[in-house]
N, C-alpha and C positions, 0 to 999 in steps of 0.2 A: 278528628280528621288529620292525617299527616300533612306536613308542609309540602311534601312532594305532590300529593294529590291536589292540594289547594293551588300550588304553582301551575300544575298541569291544567287544572280547571280554569285558572285565570288566562292562561295562554289560549286555551280553547275558546274562552269567552270572547276574546278579541276577534278571533276568526269567525266564530259563530254569530257574534253580535252584528258584525258587518254583513254577514250572509242573511241573518234574520231580518235586519233592517232593509236590505235590498229586496228580499222576498216580500216583506210587508208593503213596501212602496209599490212594487210591481203588482201585487195582489190588489191593492187599492185602485190602481189604474184599470185593472181587469173588471173590478166591481162597477166602476163608472161606466164601462162599455157593455156590460152583460145584458142589460135590458134592451139596448139597441140591437144587440146581436140576436137575441131571442125574437124580437119583433121582425127583424129582417129575414130570419130563417123561416118564420111562420107565414110571412107575407108572400113568399114565392114558392111556386110548385117545384122549382129546380134547386131548392136549398138556400135561396136568399143571397144577399150581398148587402154590404153596408159601407158607408164612407169610413175609412180607417180600419176596415176588416183585416187587412194584412198585418197591420201593427197590433191589432187585438190578438190574432193568432200567434204572432211572435212573442207577445208578453205571456200568453198561456204557456208556450214552450219554455221560455226563460224561467218562469216560476216552477214549472215541472223539473227543469234541470237543476235549479238551486235546491229544491226539495230533495231530489235524489242525492245530490252531493252531500247535503247535511245528514240525510238518513244513512248514507254510507259511513259517516263518522259516528253513528250511534245516536244522533240527535233527532228528537221528535219535535216537529213544529205543532204546537197545540192550538195556536190561534194566530192566523196570519195578520189579522188587523191589529192585534196587540203586540205582535212580535214575541209571543210567548213560546219558550222552548224548554224542554226537559232533556237532560242527558245523564247517563248512569255514572255513578261513583260508588266507591266503597265507604261505608261508615261502620267501622269495626269489622265484623266478618260478614256483613250483608250488603247487598246491592240496594242503593237508594237512588233517587233522582234529584240532581241539582236542578234548580228552577230559576229562570231568569226571563225578564220581559223588557222590551224597550222602555227607556225612561228610568230604569233602576240603577243607572250609573255603570261604572266600569268594574264593579266587583260583584261576585256572586254572594248573596246574603241569605238565600233560601234553599231548603231541601224538603222533600216529602217522601214517604214510603211509596213504593211502586204502585200500590193499589189505591192510594189516597187522593191523588190529584191535587189541583190547585187549592181546594178547600182545606187540605191537610198540611199546607205549607208551614214550616217552622224555621225560625232563624238559626243560622249556623252558629 
């Protein structure tokens, strides 16, 4: 992999890592409220309501917005709870996916073929 691709990937990681971390944090807070939201909605013939409902909807919107922004950059969020992301890169003459998740530090160390997924990760 060329130095230019690696440098671009590292810059992208800084941006994406903070976006993925923020999305993961917001997603976790949504998960905490989702059972209450379902219960409130099913308990009322008018669609329900719940304490903190407005904040819950706001978090849903924010995660959706972050997901869209990352997708516009070519990033796929594979797992919100783990902050797992894939994004395309060239390896030789073919497109592969660089793979990173929260807790793996500030460098990208893994890649996989587009059809292999997480189980097919290999060290760069």
